N, C-alpha and C positions, 0 to 999 in steps of 0.2 A: 353669179351665183350668190344667193341671199344667205346671210348668216343670222342665226338668231340674236335678239338684242340682249338677252339675258339668259345664263346658263347658271344653273344653280350648283353650288359646291356640294360634293358628297363626301362622305368619310374617307379617310386614308389618302387625302390630297387627290381627289379626283372630282371631275365635273361632268354634269350631264351633257351627253351629246359630245363629249370629247374622247375620243379612242386613246387608249394606251398603245403606242407603238414600240417596235424594236428601235434601239438607239441607232444603229447601222445594220446593214448585212452582216451576219456572222462571218468572220474570216476576212473581212474587207480592211480592218484595222484592229490594232490591239485595245481592247476595253474589256471591262468586267462589271457585271451586275448593275447595268444601267438602262433605264426606260426613258421614252419621250413622249410628251402630249403636245400637239400643236393647239394652242389656246385662241389664238388670233392670227389671221393673215388677211392683210387689207392692202390692195394696191393704192388706195387713196391716201393711207399714212405711209406707204412705202415700206412697211416693216411686217415681222412676224413676231409674235410673243409665244415663246414655247417653255414648258416646264420640264425639267429633267429630274429623275430621282436615281440616287446612287445608293445601292444597299450596302450594308456593312463591309468594309475592307475593299469596296469597289473603286473603280475610276473611270474617267472618260479617256478618250484617245488623246495623246500628245500630239498636236498639231498647230498649224498656224493659216491665216488667210489674208487675203488683201482687204476684207472688211473688217469693222469693229464690232464689239459685242458690249452691251450693258446687261449686267447680271445683278440680281437681287437673291441673296440666299434667304429663302422662305422658310426652312426648317432644317432642323439637325446640325450637323458639323462637321468638319474635315479641314482640309487645306486645299491650297491652290498655288499653280505655279503661273506666273505672268512674266513673260521676257525671261529674266534671270533671277527673279525675286519668288521666294516661297513664303506664304502668309497662311496662318490658321484663320479659318473662316467659321462665322456662325450665324444663327438667325438674325437676319435684317442688315447683314453687312452688304454692301455695294462694292462690286468689283467692275472696273473698266478694262477691256482688253483691247489695246491699240492695235490697228493692222499691222500684219506681218510680226506679230509677237507670239512665240511659242506659249501654248497654254494647256493645263490639264487641270483637272478637279479630282479629288479622292475624298471618299467619306472616311470617317473615323472607323477603326475596327469595330467598336460596339454599337454604332448606330448609322443611321442614313444621313444623306445630304441631299436636300431639295432645293433647287434653284429656277427662278425665272431668268430666261435669256431673250433678250431682244436684238434682233439682226434685220438687215436689209431684206427685202423681198428678192431682189435681184443681187446674187452674190456669187463668189467663185467657190469652187470646191476645196475641201480641206488638203493641205499638204503635209505629209508625215515626214519626219525627219529621217535624213540619210545618215550613214556612218559618221560623216564628217560634221554633221550638226550635232549628233549625240556626243561625239567627243568633245566638241566645244562646249556642249551644255554640262557636261561632266566634269570639267575642269574645276567647277565650283563643288566643293563637297556636299553642301546642303542640298542643292540642285540635284546631284548625282543621287543622294540618298532618297530624294522624292521621287525620281522618275524610274526607280527600281521596275523590274518586269512585274 
């Protein structure tokens, strides 16, 4: 399959010939107000570059994987959980998500959070936390406040 060499940026953090997709199937995992765009997928590089955008007050799924993620906050702001650490994030911040680390992104209440995420083409499916995982995460009050429903 041939990919265009160049795709022009459009208004609103969109690109020519790039479809705005559902983040995940509705009901498959907890998330709110997030979309996904697959910008590049190449076997030669062995990676995908995706753009996610979370609307005001929205969040990604709390999950972990066997693969790593490399994230660049492209626009807006919010916070993220990686492992047992919660950090505020904003434009141009970089976030490394090690393998098997619990992670979640949240947009600020008054704005969006847009980020690029690079992952392996071949990767495992996300794992959601069970009751024991949630109890362990919630032992830290800062993490407990972050992973609220």
